[in-house]
N, C-alpha and C positions, 0 to 999 in steps of 0.2 A: 838432151831434150829438156825443156822447162817443166813438162808435166810431172815427171818423177820428183823434181825439186819441190813443186807445189804440194804434192802429196806428202813428202817427207816433212815439210814445214807444218802442214795440217796435223800430221801425227804427233809431231813434237809439241804443237800447241795443245792438243788434247791431253797428252801425257802431263804437261805442266798444270793444266786445269784440274786434272784428277788428283795430282799430287797436292795442289793447294787446297782442294776440297777435303781430302783425307786429313791433311794437317789441321785444318780448321775443325773438322769433326772430332779429331782427337784432343785438341787443346781446349775447346769450349767446355766439354764435360769436366776435363781436368781442372780448369780454372774454377768452375762452379763447385766441384767436389772439394777442392782445397778451401774455398770460402766457407762452405758448410761445415767442414771438419773443424776449421779454426774457430768459427763462431760457436759451434757446439761445445768445443773445449772451453772457451771463455764462459759460456753460459753455465756449463756444468760446474766449473770452478766457482762462478758467482753464486749459483744456487747452493752449493755445499757451504760456502762461507756464510751466506745469508742464513741458511738453516742453523749453522752453529751459533750465529748471533741471536737468532730467534729463540733457540733452546736456552741459551744463557739468560736472555731476558725473561723467558717463561719461568725458569727456575727461581730467578730473583723475585719475580712478581708473586709466584706461589708462596715463597717464604714470607714475603711482606704481607700477603693476604692471610696466611696462617697466623702470623703474629697479631694482626689487627683483630682477627676473628676470636682468637683466644682472649685478647684483652677485652673485647666487647662482651664475650660470654661471661667473663668474670664480673664485669661491671653490671650487666643485666641481671645476673643471678642475685647479686646483693640488692639491687634495686627491687627485683621481684619479691624477695623476702621481706623487705621493708614495707612495700606496698600491700602485700598480703596481710601482714600483721595489722597495719592501719585499717585495712578493709574488714578484717574479722572484728576488730573492736567496734568499728562503725556499724557493721551489720547487726551486731547484737543489740546495740542501742536503737538502731533504726527498726529492728523487728519488734521491740517492745512498744515503740511509739505507734507504729503502723497497726499493730495488732489491736491496740486500744481504739484507734480511729476506725478500723475496719469493722469491729463489733458494733460501734455506734452507727456507722453508715448502713450496715446490714439491717439493723432494726428499723432505721428510717426507710430503707428500700422496701422492706416487707410491707410497711404501712402504705407506702406510695403504690406499690404493685397491686395491693388489694383494692385500693381506690380506683386504679386504672381498669382493673378487671370489671369492677362494678359499673363504671362509666361506659366501658366498651360493650357490656352486655345490654345496657339501656339503648345504646346507639344501634346495636345489631337488631334489637327488637323493633325499633322504629323503622329500620331499613327493610326488614322482612315484611312488616305491615304495608309499607309503601309499595314494595315490589309486588305483593299479592294483589293489592288494589289495581296496580298497573296491568297485571296479567288479566284480571277480571274485566277491566275496561276493554283491553284489546280483544278478548274472547267475545264479548258482546258485539264489538264493532265487526268482527269477522262474521259473526252469525247474521247480523243485519245485511252485510254485503252478500252473503250467500242467498238470503231471501230475495234481495233485489235481482241477483243473477237468475234465480229460479223463475221469478215473474217475467223477466226478459225472455227467457227460453220458452215459457209457455206462450207469450205473445207472438214470438216468431213462429212457433208451431201453428198457432191459430191463423196467422197470415198465410202460411204455406198451404193450409187447408183451403183457404179462400183463393188460392192461386194468385196471390199478390207478390210483386217483385220486392222482397224485403230489403235487399241491398240498395235498390234504387230509392225506396221510400226513406230509408235511414240516411242516405247521402243527401237527399233533398232537405231533410230535417236539419242535418248538420250545416248545410249551406245557408238555410234561412235563419238559423239561430246563432251563427258564429259571431255576428256583430253585436249581440246582446249579452250582458253579463250573466253568469250562471247564478242559480239560486244560492249556492254556497258562498259565492263571492259577494252577493248582495247582503247576505247575512253577516259576513265579515265586515263589510263596509258600515253596516248599521251597528256594529259593536257586539252583535249576538253570536252565539256558537251554534252552527247547524246541528240538527239531530237526525240521525239516520232512521230512528224509529218513525218519525214523522214522514221521512221520505218513503219508507216502506209502506206506511198507511196510504199515502198519496198514490204510490205506484199501484197498490191493490185496487184502489178506487178507479184509477184510469183503466186498469186491466178489465175490471168488471164492466165499465162502460163500453170497452172495446168488444167484450163478449156479447153485449146486448145489441150491437149493430146488426140490422137485418138485411140491409141492402147488399153488403159484400157477400153475405151468405147465399142470397138468391142468384148471384152471378154464376154459381156453380151448377145451377139447374139447366138441363139441356133443352128446355122448351122455349127459351128466350131466343128471339131472332138476332141476327148479327147487328143490325142498326140499333135495336133497343139495348142489346148487350153493351155496345160501345157507349151509349148514353149513360146507362147505369154504371158502367165501369168508371166513367169520369166523376160522377157524383160519389161513387163508393170511395174512389181515391181521396176525394176531399174529406169525406167523413173519417176515413182511416187516419189521414194526416192530422185532422183536428184532435182526434182522441189519442192516437199513438205518439204524436209529436211530444206532448208533455211527458208521457211515460218514458219515451226514449231519452228526452233531455234529463230526466231524473237519473237515468242509468249512466248517461255520459258524465254528469256532474258527481256521480257517486265516488269516483276515485279521488277527485280533489277534495271532496268533503271528508273522505277517509283520511287523507293526509293532514287536513286541518285538525281533525280530532286526535290523530296520533300525536301531532305536535303539541296539542293542548295537554294530552295525558303525560307526555314526556316532560313538558315544562312544569306541570303540577308535581310530578314525581321529583324532579330536580329541586324544586323549591322546598318540598318537604324534607328532602335529604340535606339541603343547605341549612335549613333551620335546625335540624337535628345535629348536624355536624358542628354548627356554630355553638350550640349548647354543650356538645361533647368537648369541644376545644376549650371553652371557658372553664369547664369543670376540671379538665386535665391540667390547664395552666394553674388553677388554684391549688390542686393537689401537688403539682410540681414545685410551686412556690414554697409550700410547707416543707416539702422534701429538701429543697435547697437551703432553707433556713437551718434545718437540723444539720445538714452536711457542712454548712459554713461554720456553725458553732463548733463542730468536731474538728474542722480544719484549723480554726483559730487556736484551739487547745494544742493541736499537733505542732503548729508553728512556734508556739512558746517553748516547747520542749525540743523542737527540731534544730533551731538556729545554733545553740551552743554545741550540739553534737556535730553539726556540719562544720562549724568553725574549727573545732579541734581536729577533725578528720582532714580538713584542707591544709592545716598547718603541717601535719605529719607528711602528707603527700607532697607539699611544696618543697619541704626540706629535702626529702628523698629525691625528688625530681631535679632540684638544683645540683645536688651532689652528682647525680648521674650525668647531667648535662655537662658539667665541668670536666668530669673524667673522660667522657666520650669526646669532647672537643680536643683535649690534650692528646688522646690516642689518635684521633683523626689528623691532627696537625703533624704528628710524627709519621703517620702512614703516608700522608701527602708528600712530605719531604723525601722519604725513601722512594716513593713512586716517581717523583720528579727526577731524582738522580738516576734511577734505572732507565727512565725514558730518554734522558739526555745522552747517556752513554750509548744506548741503543741507536738513537738517531745519528749520533756522531760516527759510530763505527759503520752504520749502514750507508751514510753519506760518503765516507772515504771509500768503501767498497764499490759503490756505484760510480765514483769518479774513476777508479782503476778499471772497472769494466768498460766504461765509455771510451777511455783512452785506448784500451786494447782493441775494442771493436772499430774504433776510428782508424787505427793503424792497419788492421786487417782489411778494411774496405779500401783504404788507400792502395795497398798492395794489389788487391783484386782489380781496382780500376786501372792501375798501370798495366797489369798483365792483359786486361781486356782491351785497353787502348792499343797496345802493341799488336795484339792479334788483329784488331780492326784495321790498323795502318797497313800491316802486311797484306791483308786481304784486298784492300783498296789498291795497293800498288800492283798486286798480281792482276786484278781486274783491269787496271789501266794498260798494263802490258798486253793483256789479252785483246782488248779492244783495238790497240794499235796494230797488233799482228793481224787480226781479222781484217782490218781496213786495208793493210798491204796485200793480203791474199785476195781480197775482193778486187783490188785494182789490177793485180796481175791477171786475174781471171778475165776481167773485161778486156784487157789488152790481147789475150790469147783468143778469146771468143767474144767478139763484139756483137752488138745487137744486129738484127737482120736489116734494119734500115740505116745501118752505119755506111758512110761513103766508101769505106775501104773495100766493101764487097763489089763495087761497080767496076 
């Protein structure tokens, strides 16, 4: 019968597929492990050889550094000794010159400082006097404002007793007087300075007139009829407005008047301080000019003695500096030559080592690629055989068991 033959072929196909998969699973890790092992061996050998080259270069560079440092220390020690000797000689000469100059300048400084203290004391006295006057003016101004506010408060109390709408009256006064300049502004335009004492006197006069009004007082009497009370209330409002209006306007203008006076006092204070400071500065400049003349004379004497000492000190320093520079240049030249030779040998050996490493890695990867390609080719051939066999089995199956709509079943 064909059925057992198909089953046998299927089993053989599965066994071949399992064998191919097992062979691939075994060879793939082996190929990669071989690659890693060979690469690791090459890298280890490369690292060891490179470490040896590095250590040799380090030893040679350390020796070169030790030699240059020893040479530099010897040169610097001699240079330092020469410089210190020249410095000590110059310091002694310089100390004598500066000591003489310092004593002369200290005497001039004492005279100048005494003059400055005296001038500053005069300025401080003028400042204290101006500040005291400014404080007194501000205190008087504050007292006048308090008096105006007290009058305003008394007037409002009186209007409240007369059962008058104070807020409405003041609003009417502000509305009727907003288009006219204030008394303080008119005084400023005329070039004069407003006086709060006059404002207080005028406010008292207006308050006294307000107190003397009889009609508003009678409105509080209960015997007046409604119509008569309405008539009297209109006339009383006019009388109050005529008397309280100027009083309230004075109070409204008091703040701007206060600011004008404060500005005037501040300007007067600043002017006095400016004058005192100008006089102070002139006197300080004069004292400082005398001080500078004495210092200049001392400095001229110092320069006459200073120049020869500096020239000798500079000659000694320059000779020592030139000797040091020449010796250091020679030592640095020898150091650079040795360092260049060390670096050249290091780079040459490292280059040769890198070439060997690259050659070995290239050969390893070539072997790996060949092994991998063989494995891939074998797998592809096995898969081709598998697909061919599966196609044959499918064809045999269709022949044995056709579709239900196949004509062979009819």
